[in-house]
N, C-alpha and C positions, 0 to 999 in steps of 0.2 A: 544519441544526440544527432539531430537531423542535419547539421551542417558539417558532419564528418564525411570524409571520402578518401579514396586511395588507401584503405586500411590493409595492412599486411600483417598477418599473424606471424610472429617470430618464434614463439614457443606456444604450442597449442594450449588453449584455455588460460594462458597466463600473461603473455606479453604481446604487444602490438605496436606498430608505428603507423602514422597516418597524417592526414591534413585536416585542419579545421578552417572552414570558410567564414571570414568576418565580413559582413555586408554582402550584398548581392550586386550583380551588374558589373559595369566596367570599373567601378571604384573598389570592388571587393578584393580582398587579398586572402591567400592561403597561408596558414601558419602550421608548421610541423609540430607534431606531438609524439610523445613516447608514453605508452600505457602499460601498467602492470596491474595484475589482478591477484589478490590474496584471498583465498577461501579458508577461513578459520572457523573453528567451532565457538560456541557461546563461551564467553569468559576470556577468550584470548584477545590479544591486541597486536597491532603492528608496531614494531619497535624500531630502534635506531638502525639496526643492520639492514632491514628491509627498505627503509626510506633512503638510506645512503646509496643503495644499489641503483634506485631510480634516479636520484640526483646525479650520480656519476655518469649515467647514460645520456643526460641532457647535453645538447650541443648549443652553440650560439643561436639565439632566436627560437629555441624550442621551448615548449612547456611540457610538464609531466601531468599524467592523470593516474591516480592510484584509486583502484576500486577494491573495496574489501568488504567481506561479510562480517567483519568485526569492527573495531574502532581503533583510533590512534592512541598510543601511550601519551600521557600529558607532556612529557619531555619532548617527544617528537613533534607534537603540534606546536609547542612553544618555539622550538628551533626553526620549524618551517616559517612561522610568522616573523620571528625576530630577524632571521637571515634573509627574508623576502625571497625565498625560493619560488620559482614559477610552477607551483604544483597545485593541481585541483584534486581534492579528496572527495570521493563518494563512498560513504560508509554504509553499514547495514541499514540505518534508519533512512538514509537518502534513497537507497535501492528500494526499500519498501514503499516509500512515498511515490517514486516513479512508477512502480508496478501498479499501485492502487490507482494512480491517475490514468494510466493507460488502459487498465483492465477493469476498472470500476469498483470492485469490492474483493474481499478476501477469497470468496468462492470462485470469482473469475480468475484470480491469480492461480489458485489451486488447479482449476481446469486447464489453464495454459501450461502449467508445469507438468500435469499428467499427460497432456498431448505431446509434449516434447521429450518424454522419456520412454 
């Protein structure tokens, strides 16, 4: 996300804190966020336990970002929405769309992955 900055990795490959810039120039403001990443295999999903940890870390005027290679359990998604928790979720399909947008096609994504391993 291009408007993120001051990112500090708190647990390698899994957690981070940072700032997200809303608007540019003198009227812009920075909002703090807490991020967690969950890498799960196909067929698994993020449950109540995992999302509760993220929500418990949020402080006043912060929002959460959950990035997962899986998807959310239905109950978790319903609770996030009904309780109006300030959490943005990026799941496997969102990640795939972002990669394709940035790298053009599946072979471009694969080349990028190969170069980074």
